[in-house]
N, C-alpha and C positions, 0 to 999 in steps of 0.2 A: 655972671662969672663964666669964663671960657675954660676949655680944656687946658689951654696954655697957662692959665692962672694957677690951676691946681698943680701942674707940672713945675712951675716956677717955685711955688711954695715947698713942694717936696724936695726939689733940688737945692733949696737953701739948707735943708736939714741934711741931705745926703747928696752932695754934688756928683754928677755923672763921672767926673774926673777921678773919683775914688773907687770906681769899679775895677775889678781885676781884668787883665788883658783878654782873658778867654770869654768874658761876659758879654751880654747884649742887652743891658738895661736901657730904658728909655721908651719912647713912644713906638709901639709895635704896629699899630694900625690906627687909622682915623685921622681926622683933621683937627689940628690944635686950635683952630678958630671957632669950633663948634661951641654953642652955649651948652653948659652942663645942666642936664635935667635932674640927675641923681648919680651917686657913685656907689659901686659895689667893690668892697675890699676882699681879697682872696689870696691864697697861696699860689694856685695854679689856674690860669684862665682857660680851662677846658670847655668843651661844648656844653656840658651841664651847667657850668657857671655862666656862660653866655645866655643860656635859656633862663637862668634865674635873673640875670640882668634885664632881659626882655620883660619878664613877668613883673619885676619891681619898677619898671620904667627908668632904668639906669642906662645912660648912654656913655658912661665912662667906667671901665673896670680898672682898678689899681691892683696889680698882682705883685707878689714878691718874686716869683720865678718868671723869667721871660718865656713866652710861648714860642718864640723864634730864637733858636740858638745858632743853628747853622743856616747856610743858604738854602733856599727853596728853589728847585728846578721846575716844579709844576705845582699847581693848586687845583687838584681834581676831586678832593674829598676822600681820597684813598686812606690817608693817614689822619690820626686824631688832631694833629696840629692844623692840617688843611681844613678839616671840618669846622674847627673852632673859628678859624679866620674867615672862612666863607660865611658862616652865620653872623659873625660880628660885622663884617663889611656889608652884607645884605640888609642888616638892621641898623646901620649907622651908629655902631658902638665902637668907641675908641678903647684901645687896650694900652695901658702903660705899665711897665715893669720897673720896680725899684729893688734891685737884687743885692749884689755884693757891695754896692755903694752904701746900702743900708746896713749891711753886715759890718762895714769898716768904720762906723761912727759910734762913739760911746753914747752921746745924748740922743734919746729917742730912737736908738738903734735896736736891732734884733736881739743882740746879746744882753743889753741893759734890761730889756723887757723880760728875758728869762731870769736874770738876776733878781728882778723885782718879784717875779713869781715865787722865787725861793727865799725871798726876804733877806738877801745878802746885804751886808754892810761894807762900806769903804770900797765900793766897786771901782775898778780901773781897768784900762786896756791891758790885756795879757801880753800882746806882742805889738808894741807901737810901730807905726810905719816910719816914723821919723825919729830915730834914736838920737838922744841928746838935744832934740828940739824942744821949744817951750810948749808946743801943742802936743799933749799926750792923750788927746781925746780921739785920735784917729789910729786905727790899727785893727788887728784881728783878735777875736775872742775877748773875754773879760775874766777877771778874777775878783773874788770878794770873800768876806768872812761871814760865817754863821755867828749869831749873837753869843754863842757859847759852844764848847765842845759837845759833840753829839756822838753817841755810840754808832759805829759804822752801820750796823744792821738797821738801827733806827733811822739813820739818814737815808738808806736805800728805800725804806718804807715811806719816808717823808717825801723823797724825790718822786716816787711813784704816785703819791697822792696829789702833790702840788702840780705836777705836770700832766695829770690825768692819763697815766700810762697803762697800757694793757700788759706790758712786760718790760723788764730792764735786763739787758745782757751786760754782765760785768765780770771783771777779773776777780781773782780770789781776794778775800779780805785779809789785809796784812797789818792793819792798825786797828786797835780796839775802838778808837774814836777819831773823828775828823772835824776840822773847822775851816781850813782854807780851801776854797772851791774854785777851780778853773772851769770854764765852759766855752763852747762855741756851737751856735746853732748850725744845723746842716752838717756837711762833711768836714770835720775838724781834725782828722788824723794828723795833719801837718803841724799841729800845735802841741802834740803830746810832749815832745822833748822840752818845749818852752815851759809848759805847765810843770814838768818835773824840775826844771832849773829854777823856776819861781817858788818852789817849795809847796806846791799845791798838794793837798791830801787826796783830792779827787779831781778827775777830769771828766766832764760830761760833754758828750757830743754824739755823733751818729756815723753810720756807714763804715764802721771798722770791719775789716776782713779778718778771717780766722787768724792768720799768722801775725797780724798787727797787734792783736791782744797780748802776744808775748812781749812786745816792746815796752810794756809797763814795767818789766824787769824787776818785779817785786818791790818797786819803789812808790807806786801810786795806784790808786783804785781807778780803773777806767770804767765808766758807765755809758754804754751805748743805748740811747733811749729812742732811736728811730729818727729819720730825717723829718718826716711830716710832724711827728710829735714834738720835736725840738723847736719847730718854728711855728706851731699852730697859733701861738699868742701874738704873732706878727699881724694876724688878721685884725684883731681888735686894736692893736697899736695903730695901724694905718687908718682904721675907721675913726678912732678917737682923735687922731691928729687932724684929719680932714674935717670932721664935724666941728671940732673946736675952733678951726680957722674960718670956715665958711658957713654962714647961716642962711644963705639963699637957696640951698638945696639939701636934701637928705643924703646921708652916707650910711650904708648898710654893711654888715658883716655877711659874707656868703654863708648860707646854711648848708650848701652842698659840700659833702666831704670828698676831697679829691685825692686822698691817700690811696695809692695803687696797691698798697700792701694790706692784706687781711690776716687775722690771727684766729686760731681756733684753740 
């Protein structure tokens, strides 16, 4: 199996054409014709992840976030991106990123995986990309139902437990109970109004700024669970997809924690 075989499979699930215009998903470095020795799945392909790939004998890293977003004018090792790329290139390790294209698909996507973690039912796309089209499995965020009404305070505890969260930032509780849940892994502020329009009791996402919490407007509970925390289960999603498809090499979940945010 070659690097390009893994890429082809992943892009059958989440075609590159579905990535947002600002994104840079795809092969970041390496040769698509290399034979794959093993794969390491991660959120961020930082230097510590490259070190782990070397230790585990992996010559392909499949990351959610691209290590290269903007143009590089030099690669001297001064910046963390440059250090990761230098080490990957010196050790013949390919890096592939599957980012907003994986966010924008329902099946085997980032947001479906979060919904599964919360055992939501009747999961569907929150904001379809093609309104009125037959294909409603492409778009931003998802929404789904809890099996029954849950007291709002109990739901926040449930959310914290299921998503392994150190903390949840949330707006004030305005309903005694909740059932319809909207969510978006990563930075999902742009979907808040859609979640409200869809009648969601809760909207779960990350990266809300102070003034943006006011936009809940006493209509919905906003729960900001952190960017890394909202997408952490994408690592085992990628690992399970790759291992389930390819039996000739091992696929690992990265053990290194790349969350740049710490809590005390």
